[in-house]
N, C-alpha and C positions, 0 to 999 in steps of 0.2 A: 591342234596342230602337232605333228610329230617331229622328231629330230631330223628326219630326212627332208621334211618340208622346210625346216629352218635352213638347212644346208642348200637346198635348191633356191630359196629366196635370196640367200646371201650371194650365191653365184650369179643370179640374174641381176642383182643390184650392182655387183662389181662390173659385170659386163656392160650394163646400161651406162654407168658413170664413165666407163672406159671409152665410150663414144666421143667424149669431150676431153677428159683428162688423160693425157698420154703419159705412160709410166706411173711413177709415184704409187706403186701398188700397195706398199705398206701404209701409206697415208690413207688411201681409199679404204682399205680393209679396216684400218683403225677407226675411221669415222663411222662405218657401218656397224662394227661391233659396238661402238658407243651408243649408236641409235638403238640397237636391239637391247642393250643393257640399260638404256635411259640414263646415260651418264654424259655430263658436259665435257667439251673438248676445247683445249687451248691450242691453236695452230700457230706456229712461229716460223717465219722465214723472211728472207729479204724481199723487197718489192718485185712484183712482176712474175712470181712463180706460180700463180694460180690459186692462192688461198681462198679468196672470195669466190672465184669461179667454181671451185670444188663445192662450196656450200650451196651456191646457186644451182649447180647441177644436181646435187643431192635433193634439193627442194623440188626440182622438176620430176624426179623419180618417186617422190613421196607425195601421196595424195592429201596429206594434212595441211594445216595452215603454216604459213611462213612469213616472218617479218624481218626486215633488216633495219638496224639502227647504226648510223655513222657516228661513232663516238668523237666528240669535239670538246674543247676546253669549256665551252659555255653550256654543255648539256646538263640539265638538272635531273635529280632523281624522279621528279613527277613526270618528266618527259618519257620515262621508262614505265613507271608503275601505273600512271594515270592519276586523276585527281577528281575531287568533287566540284561540280559546277551547279550554281544556283539556277533553278528553273523558275522564271517569273510566272509562268502560267500555273504551275503546281504549287508555287511558293515553298519549295523545299530543295535541298541539295540532292543531286543525282550523281552517281559515280560514272565517270567517263573513263573506261579502261584504256591503258596505254598499250604500246606494241608488245609488251612482255606477255600479254595474253595470247599465246600462240603455241603451236607444237614445236617449231624450230625457230630459234631466235639467233640471227647473225649479229653478233656484237663486233662490228668492223673497227679495227684499230682501237681495241678496248683500252689500251694504255694512254690514249690521248685525252681521256676525261679525268678530272680530279678525283681523289679518294671519296669525296662526298657522294659523287654519282656512282662510282664503282660499288660502294657499299649497298646501293639499292638492290644489287644482285645477290647479296649474302643470304637473305631469307629465302628468296625464290629458288636459288640453286640447291639449297639444302632441304627445304620443306615443301617446295612446289606450291607456295602460297604467297600472297602479297598483303601487307597490312597498311591500310590508308586511313588516317584519322581514327585509329583504334579498331577499325573493322577489317577482319581478315577476308580475303577473297581467294578461293582455290583456283588453281590453273587446271586446264584440261590435260589429259594424259594421252600420249607421251609428251614430255616437255624436256628439252635440253637446250643449253646455250652452246653455240659454236662461235668461239671468239678468235679473232686474228690479231697478231701483233708483229711489229717489225723490230728485230733485235738490234739493228744498227743505228737507227736514228733516235737520239736522245733529246733533241731540242723540242720542247713543248710536250714531253711525255711524262707520265707519272707511273712509277713502278706499282705493280699490283700488290695489295696487302697480302701477307702470308695467309691470312684466314680465307681470303677469296681464292688464292691460287690452290689451296688444299681442297677446295670444293670441286675442282675440275677432276674428273676421273682420269683423263689422259692429257698429256702434253705431247703433241705430234710435231715433228720437224719436217719442213719442206726443203728439199735440196735441189740443186741445179740438175736439169735433165742431161742425159748423155747426148752426144751429137746426133745419133740416130733418132732419139726421141724428139730432139729439137727440130730435126728435118720434118718429122711427122706433124709437129705443132705448126710450123710454117706452112706445111702442105694443106692444113685446114683452111688457111686464108687463101691460098692459091686456088683451092677448089670452091671458094665462095662461101665457106662455112665460118662465119664470124662469131667467136665466143661471146661477143657482146649481145648477140641475138641467138639464143639457144634454139629457136624454132627451126633453124636449119639442120639440127642434129637429129631430129625425129626421136626425141626422148619420150618415153612412155612412163606414166605413173604406175609402177609395178607393185607398189605396196600402199596400204591405207593404215590409218592409226590403229584400227582394230587388228590388222595383221601384226603390227609391232607388239600390241598387247598379247596376242596369241603366242608370239615368239617368246615373250617374257614368261608366260605360263609354261611353255615347253622347256625352257632353259632350267626351270626349277627341278625338272626330272633328271638333269645331268648329275651323275654321282661324283662326289668329291670325297675320296677316301681320307681317313684320319692322317695317314702319313703325308698326303698332299697338303692338308691344312697345316701340319707341322712344318712342311717345307716352305710354305708361304710365310708363316709367322717367323720362321727362322731367318729368312731373307730380310724381312722388315725390321725385326729387332736388332739384327746385326748392323743395319744401317745406322742405328742410334749410337753405336759405340765404335764405328769405323774411324780409323785414325785421321782421315782427311775430311771428316764430316763434323760440323759443329751442332747441327740439328738434323735428326733423322726423321723418318716417316712415322706418322701417327697410326693408331689402329684403323683409322679410315683408309689408310693405304692398304692394310691387309684385307679389309672388306672389299675394297674396289678391285684388288688383285684377284680375289676369289671369284667375284661376280664376272669380271672380264674373262678369266680363264674358263669359267663355265660357259660363257657365251661363245667364246672362240671355239671350244670343243664342239658345241652344237653346230656352229657354222661350218665346221669341218666334218660333220656327219657322225660324230661320236656322242654317246650318252655317258661318257666318263672323262674326267680330266687327267691328262698326263703331264709329266714334268716339262715337256717341250712347250706346252701351252703357257705355263708360268714363265718360262724363259723368254718366250716371244713377247709377252705383254709387260714384263717387268720394267723395261726402260720406259714404256709409255706411262706406267703408273707412278714410277719413282723419280724420274728425272727432275720434276718440278717440286718435289717434296723434300729434296735434300739441300741443305745450306752448307756450302763448303767452308772450311777454315780459310782465313785470309792467306796463310802461307801456302796452302794447296793451290789457291787461285793464282798466286804469283808464279808458281811452278808450272802453270798451264794445265793443271788437272781439271777435267770436265766431269759433270755429273754422270754422263753416259759411261765414261771410263770407270768411275767408282762403282756403278751398277754392275758392270761386267766383272770387276774384281770381286764383288760380293757374291755374285752368282758362282764364280769359280771356287770360292772358299766354302760354300755350303754344300754338304753332301746331298747328292740327288737320291731320292727314295727309289727303291727297286721293288717292283711288284712280284 
């Protein structure tokens, strides 16, 4: 697969998902870039904005396997990973794989399960394998977790551990639609197209797992000049000493920013990364990796605001 093929496939995926998802272009593009880069995504927004619908729509356009898990307080780690079951006929234990053995895993309302269950995703999100009773089981490729959470409701929720949050390549935000976009959303219902039944939208599986693997091979051809690498690491290292930040991004943030910038460049038909690629994906990569100081939070400072300030403070390389 060549870079032009990556750009074409990206455009087709955006168009296909756009049959259902009205507006939210940044969100749609971010999820597709994450799929191509095989990086997990945390999607945050208030109820009713289409977080779960987006993932379900993406699964319809992707020919790989898809599983959904509704995270609840009584969900156990083995409900995700699977467990060994004793077979009376064979007189031995056989492994029964859980829903985590898939290409796309929708972790719906991930912050409703306790830390014990959330920790079951730590190994799989980093190493793409599951260890049960000391036996490792590799997952099929591509694999990514698409998790949703509601920022408003705190009753019965458990904050995600920092170690798990850092394993998400992106954190994408879902905002309210404009009135024109909301008119189009309501128009779907008027026309008899109910998002609860996606069969009415004539979605086509335009990519298969092997296509995503081919994209990843093509992305490796995208050139990242040394000054762009320095630009990325300068942004990340500056986040660690920024006055409003108590804990900055780790080297995993730099790596994810480079991978995402490479993938975004290929999606836009270029075989080289430019500073604008880094600027576009920087909030996606950094907003969940920064811990603000208490006094900054009291003043109403947000992580996105800090990222913008850091970007403005770092000199942009010129070719």
